[in-house]
Structure formats: C-alpha cells, structure tokens
SETI-437357 format. One record per residue (C-alpha): x, y, z; residue in three letters. Coordinates in steps of 0.001 Angstrom, whole numbers, plus 500000, padded with zeros to 6 digits. Each point is the difference from the previous one (the first is absolute). Layout:
# residues N
+--------+--------+--------+---------+
!      u !      v !      w ! residuo !
+--------+--------+--------+---------+
!      X !      Y !      Z !     ALA !
...
+--------+--------+--------+---------+
This chain:
# residues 234
+--------+--------+--------+---------+
!      u !      v !      w ! residuo !
+--------+--------+--------+---------+
! 860554 ! 558163 ! 207158 !     UNK !
! 503315 ! 501652 ! 500892 !     UNK !
! 501666 ! 502694 ! 497964 !     UNK !
! 502643 ! 497657 ! 498587 !     UNK !
! 497374 ! 497377 ! 499157 !     UNK !
! 497854 ! 502580 ! 498235 !     UNK !
! 502947 ! 501137 ! 497911 !     UNK !
! 500842 ! 496400 ! 499037 !     UNK !
! 496343 ! 499524 ! 499053 !     UNK !
! 499993 ! 503128 ! 497860 !     UNK !
! 503247 ! 499112 ! 498235 !     UNK !
! 499024 ! 496382 ! 499355 !     UNK !
! 496277 ! 500443 ! 499439 !     UNK !
! 500286 ! 502949 ! 497640 !     UNK !
! 502711 ! 498361 ! 497958 !     UNK !
! 497889 ! 496858 ! 499574 !     UNK !
! 496944 ! 502063 ! 499107 !     UNK !
! 501985 ! 501859 ! 497371 !     UNK !
! 501179 ! 496746 ! 498461 !     UNK !
! 496380 ! 498827 ! 499812 !     UNK !
! 498767 ! 503093 ! 498182 !     UNK !
! 502030 ! 502865 ! 498593 !     UNK !
! 497298 ! 502564 ! 499317 !     UNK !
! 501137 ! 503623 ! 500011 !     UNK !
! 503473 ! 499146 ! 501355 !     UNK !
! 500969 ! 503637 ! 500582 !     UNK !
! 496993 ! 500557 ! 502272 !     UNK !
! 500620 ! 496721 ! 501792 !     UNK !
! 503626 ! 500970 ! 500490 !     UNK !
! 498942 ! 503307 ! 501546 !     UNK !
! 497572 ! 498234 ! 502387 !     UNK !
! 502567 ! 497313 ! 500815 !     UNK !
! 502745 ! 502510 ! 500779 !     UNK !
! 497585 ! 502174 ! 501990 !     UNK !
! 498966 ! 497061 ! 502169 !     UNK !
! 503601 ! 498999 ! 500578 !     UNK !
! 500857 ! 503578 ! 500938 !     UNK !
! 497083 ! 500127 ! 502446 !     UNK !
! 501052 ! 496724 ! 501605 !     UNK !
! 503585 ! 501226 ! 500153 !     UNK !
! 498860 ! 503221 ! 501649 !     UNK !
! 498049 ! 497975 ! 502600 !     UNK !
! 503047 ! 497871 ! 500681 !     UNK !
! 502202 ! 503068 ! 500368 !     UNK !
! 497530 ! 501465 ! 502492 !     UNK !
! 500054 ! 496751 ! 501998 !     UNK !
! 503795 ! 500022 ! 500063 !     UNK !
! 499991 ! 503677 ! 500965 !     UNK !
! 497647 ! 499254 ! 502911 !     UNK !
! 502220 ! 497144 ! 501145 !     UNK !
! 503053 ! 502241 ! 499814 !     UNK !
! 498154 ! 502688 ! 501942 !     UNK !
! 499020 ! 497484 ! 502702 !     UNK !
! 503591 ! 498790 ! 500259 !     UNK !
! 501300 ! 503560 ! 500274 !     UNK !
! 497367 ! 500844 ! 502622 !     UNK !
! 501041 ! 497039 ! 502152 !     UNK !
! 503630 ! 500945 ! 499637 !     UNK !
! 499239 ! 503599 ! 500989 !     UNK !
! 498083 ! 498783 ! 503070 !     UNK !
! 502943 ! 497853 ! 501042 !     UNK !
! 502395 ! 502886 ! 499499 !     UNK !
! 497675 ! 502296 ! 501946 !     UNK !
! 499782 ! 497566 ! 502941 !     UNK !
! 503778 ! 499602 ! 500019 !     UNK !
! 500447 ! 503771 ! 499898 !     UNK !
! 497637 ! 500400 ! 502960 !     UNK !
! 501832 ! 497201 ! 501842 !     UNK !
! 503266 ! 501880 ! 499508 !     UNK !
! 498290 ! 503174 ! 501240 !     UNK !
! 498738 ! 498264 ! 503160 !     UNK !
! 503481 ! 498618 ! 500627 !     UNK !
! 501425 ! 503537 ! 499798 !     UNK !
! 497365 ! 501127 ! 502478 !     UNK !
! 500870 ! 497134 ! 502339 !     UNK !
! 503654 ! 501083 ! 499904 !     UNK !
! 498966 ! 503581 ! 500726 !     UNK !
! 497808 ! 498930 ! 502936 !     UNK !
! 502745 ! 497790 ! 501415 !     UNK !
! 502554 ! 502804 ! 499697 !     UNK !
! 497547 ! 502220 ! 501848 !     UNK !
! 499777 ! 497493 ! 502831 !     UNK !
! 496442 ! 498908 ! 499217 !     UNK !
! 500281 ! 496232 ! 499710 !     UNK !
! 496230 ! 499411 ! 500018 !     UNK !
! 499512 ! 502315 ! 497046 !     UNK !
! 502887 ! 498292 ! 498240 !     UNK !
! 498272 ! 496638 ! 500547 !     UNK !
! 496756 ! 501260 ! 498487 !     UNK !
! 501907 ! 501326 ! 496992 !     UNK !
! 501732 ! 496653 ! 499552 !     UNK !
! 496614 ! 498216 ! 500138 !     UNK !
! 498756 ! 502292 ! 497232 !     UNK !
! 503173 ! 499248 ! 498059 !     UNK !
! 499448 ! 496240 ! 500294 !     UNK !
! 496355 ! 500404 ! 499014 !     UNK !
! 500962 ! 501806 ! 496792 !     UNK !
! 502700 ! 497444 ! 499254 !     UNK !
! 497465 ! 497193 ! 500509 !     UNK !
! 497579 ! 501666 ! 497589 !     UNK !
! 502770 ! 500375 ! 497455 !     UNK !
! 500955 ! 496353 ! 500498 !     UNK !
! 496405 ! 498877 ! 499553 !     UNK !
! 499824 ! 501837 ! 496675 !     UNK !
! 503200 ! 498421 ! 498681 !     UNK !
! 498351 ! 496732 ! 498962 !     UNK !
! 497027 ! 501508 ! 498075 !     UNK !
! 502317 ! 502598 ! 498470 !     UNK !
! 502391 ! 497348 ! 498705 !     UNK !
! 497063 ! 497940 ! 498713 !     UNK !
! 498575 ! 503062 ! 498276 !     UNK !
! 503445 ! 500827 ! 498631 !     UNK !
! 500337 ! 496495 ! 498543 !     UNK !
! 496491 ! 500156 ! 498543 !     UNK !
! 500741 ! 503385 ! 498493 !     UNK !
! 503189 ! 498755 ! 498384 !     UNK !
! 498107 ! 497030 ! 498611 !     UNK !
! 497256 ! 502258 ! 498651 !     UNK !
! 502604 ! 502265 ! 498404 !     UNK !
! 501676 ! 497001 ! 498354 !     UNK !
! 496614 ! 498710 ! 498831 !     UNK !
! 499169 ! 503456 ! 498712 !     UNK !
! 503175 ! 500078 ! 497924 !     UNK !
! 499413 ! 496477 ! 498689 !     UNK !
! 496376 ! 500771 ! 499189 !     UNK !
! 501004 ! 503232 ! 498276 !     UNK !
! 502440 ! 498060 ! 497831 !     UNK !
! 497331 ! 497401 ! 499163 !     UNK !
! 497498 ! 502722 ! 499178 !     UNK !
! 502520 ! 501797 ! 497792 !     UNK !
! 500743 ! 496712 ! 498239 !     UNK !
! 496274 ! 499330 ! 499590 !     UNK !
! 499536 ! 503460 ! 498514 !     UNK !
! 502893 ! 499446 ! 497589 !     UNK !
! 498677 ! 496607 ! 498938 !     UNK !
! 496472 ! 501297 ! 499623 !     UNK !
! 501198 ! 502980 ! 497988 !     UNK !
! 502000 ! 497630 ! 497804 !     UNK !
! 496936 ! 497798 ! 499577 !     UNK !
! 497944 ! 502996 ! 498875 !     UNK !
! 502751 ! 501092 ! 497587 !     UNK !
! 500219 ! 496473 ! 498578 !     UNK !
! 496225 ! 499866 ! 499706 !     UNK !
! 499914 ! 503298 ! 498123 !     UNK !
! 502790 ! 498800 ! 497707 !     UNK !
! 498113 ! 496797 ! 499234 !     UNK !
! 496777 ! 501917 ! 499474 !     UNK !
! 501736 ! 502390 ! 497611 !     UNK !
! 501544 ! 497115 ! 498096 !     UNK !
! 496614 ! 498315 ! 499847 !     UNK !
! 498363 ! 503127 ! 498603 !     UNK !
! 502723 ! 500344 ! 497371 !     UNK !
! 499679 ! 496332 ! 499116 !     UNK !
! 496219 ! 500279 ! 499815 !     UNK !
! 500282 ! 502997 ! 497704 !     UNK !
! 502176 ! 497971 ! 497621 !     UNK !
! 498155 ! 496711 ! 500258 !     UNK !
! 497033 ! 498381 ! 498239 !     UNK !
! 497813 ! 502384 ! 498050 !     UNK !
! 502202 ! 503021 ! 500502 !     UNK !
! 503053 ! 498183 ! 498722 !     UNK !
! 498081 ! 498459 ! 497114 !     UNK !
! 498519 ! 503374 ! 499118 !     UNK !
! 503449 ! 501571 ! 499934 !     UNK !
! 501378 ! 497163 ! 497865 !     UNK !
! 497027 ! 500217 ! 497663 !     UNK !
! 500564 ! 503728 ! 499625 !     UNK !
! 503672 ! 499390 ! 499235 !     UNK !
! 499022 ! 497338 ! 497445 !     UNK !
! 497582 ! 502406 ! 498345 !     UNK !
! 502667 ! 502665 ! 499922 !     UNK !
! 502410 ! 497537 ! 498438 !     UNK !
! 497418 ! 499052 ! 497369 !     UNK !
! 499406 ! 503641 ! 499230 !     UNK !
! 503727 ! 500648 ! 499637 !     UNK !
! 500355 ! 497022 ! 497682 !     UNK !
! 496974 ! 501169 ! 497982 !     UNK !
! 501485 ! 503462 ! 499622 !     UNK !
! 503335 ! 498520 ! 498971 !     UNK !
! 498301 ! 497762 ! 497427 !     UNK !
! 497961 ! 502879 ! 498610 !     UNK !
! 503126 ! 502148 ! 499790 !     UNK !
! 501905 ! 497280 ! 498149 !     UNK !
! 497061 ! 499429 ! 497647 !     UNK !
! 499735 ! 503708 ! 499302 !     UNK !
! 503713 ! 500108 ! 499293 !     UNK !
! 499727 ! 497032 ! 497654 !     UNK !
! 497020 ! 501521 ! 498255 !     UNK !
! 501817 ! 503287 ! 499687 !     UNK !
! 502971 ! 498222 ! 498410 !     UNK !
! 497759 ! 498016 ! 497638 !     UNK !
! 498232 ! 503185 ! 498911 !     UNK !
! 503336 ! 501599 ! 499188 !     UNK !
! 500958 ! 496970 ! 497921 !     UNK !
! 496688 ! 500176 ! 498116 !     UNK !
! 500524 ! 503672 ! 499261 !     UNK !
! 503515 ! 499270 ! 498766 !     UNK !
! 498780 ! 497172 ! 497777 !     UNK !
! 497291 ! 502245 ! 498589 !     UNK !
! 502528 ! 502667 ! 499148 !     UNK !
! 502248 ! 497559 ! 498158 !     UNK !
! 496993 ! 498471 ! 498208 !     UNK !
! 498948 ! 503448 ! 498877 !     UNK !
! 503482 ! 500702 ! 498695 !     UNK !
! 500064 ! 496682 ! 498188 !     UNK !
! 496582 ! 500637 ! 498452 !     UNK !
! 501094 ! 503435 ! 498881 !     UNK !
! 503195 ! 498567 ! 498514 !     UNK !
! 498104 ! 497279 ! 498181 !     UNK !
! 497530 ! 502587 ! 498709 !     UNK !
! 502838 ! 502206 ! 498762 !     UNK !
! 501675 ! 497023 ! 498344 !     UNK !
! 496756 ! 498940 ! 498322 !     UNK !
! 499416 ! 503531 ! 498816 !     UNK !
! 503481 ! 500266 ! 498530 !     UNK !
! 499563 ! 496641 ! 498285 !     UNK !
! 496732 ! 501116 ! 498485 !     UNK !
! 501541 ! 503240 ! 498784 !     UNK !
! 502907 ! 498111 ! 498477 !     UNK !
! 497620 ! 497645 ! 498253 !     UNK !
! 497958 ! 502811 ! 498572 !     UNK !
! 503129 ! 501815 ! 498877 !     UNK !
! 501302 ! 496892 ! 498287 !     UNK !
! 496725 ! 499454 ! 498293 !     UNK !
! 499932 ! 503590 ! 498745 !     UNK !
! 503413 ! 499646 ! 498376 !     UNK !
! 499114 ! 496841 ! 498005 !     UNK !
! 499206 ! 500538 ! 496172 !     UNK !
! 496454 ! 499637 ! 499008 !     UNK !
! 499119 ! 496744 ! 498265 !     UNK !
! 499282 ! 500100 ! 496135 !     UNK !
! 496440 ! 500303 ! 499033 !     UNK !
! 498336 ! 497484 ! 497671 !     UNK !
! 498682 ! 501198 ! 496571 !     UNK !
+--------+--------+--------+---------+
C-alpha cells in the first residue's frame, strides 16, 4: 500500500471507527492525530527523497555540461598550440560528456515531473489531513457537549427530579404549616386578650352591683330605723 493510500485509509477508516464507537474520544483523538502525523511524516520523507533524486540528476547533468565546456576549452588550447590530434581527443571527450548530459535529460525531466506531482499531492494530502483533524476535533467537542448535556439531564430526570420536587413540596408544606400555626397563635393571643378584657369589665360590673346592693340595704335599714314603733296591745 502506497503512502497516499495509507493516509486515505487512516483518514477514512479511523473516522468510520470513531462513528461506530466513541469511547474515550480524547484518547482516540490523540491516537488518530498521531497516526496521521506519522503518515504525513512518511509522505514528506518520500517527497524529500524524490526531490533529492531530481536534484542529483540535475547536478549530474550540470557537471557533465561543465566538463564538456572544459574539454572544449582544452581543444581550443591544443588547436592554438598546433596540436590538432590533441584537440580532436579533447573534442571527443567534450561530445562524450554532452552525450551523457543528454542521456540524463529524459530521466531528469521525468523525475522533475514526478517530484512536482508528489509535492502537489503532499499539499493536497496535508490539506485533507488538516480538515480531517478539524472535523474529528469538532466531533469530539460535539460528543463531549452531548455527554455533558446528557449527564445534566440525567441528574435532573426520573428519581432525582422527583426527589427534588418532593423535597420542595415538603418544604412548601412546612412553610404553610408554620404560617397556619403563626396565624392560629395570633388568633389565640387576640382571643385571650378579649377574654381578659371581658373579665375585667365583668369584675367591675359585679363590684358596682355589689356596691349598689349594699347601699340599698343600708338605705332600707336606715328607713326602717326611723319609722315609729307600733302601739302595743293591753
């Protein structure tokens, strides 16, 4: 399996696996990102090797051309010195180097094209990996949000919710009981005051009636004492 194929497998396969089971999403995210980074590093190494091969071929071509130019200079020198045979040998060397350079042109251009393609693929793969990381991170964040909401909902649902409502109902009953007891105590306190007041007035009335009765009795006795005695029979 090639580097690009492996990366596509990792991106697609891991994403599908995550959708199937989201256990410990943070740990899975770390493993997922680590694998993508490893695959990306392998791809970068492959591109670097291709670039190195392309540069090596180019350097060989340039070296052959440089040596061809050197042999041509030597041929000129030999010819100027009157040594035609030596000039011929130098020109043969020149043509040999030029031929080697020419033979390397085709593989160099092929390697150059392959390198450019690998570099483009590397950039495209990097963008896809970055997008996969962003989506996966978003998935984990959404999962954590849903999990948090679920925990909150669970804490307020069923027995917990009923227990809280029951406690609030009991508290309400207690408040109403205290209010009723307070009102009753207030009413009883007011009734007691009225009873005391009635008792006071009743006492005053009894005292007044007693005084009046006493004065009436005194007046009666006084009147009786002032009456003449009745004549006695002989």
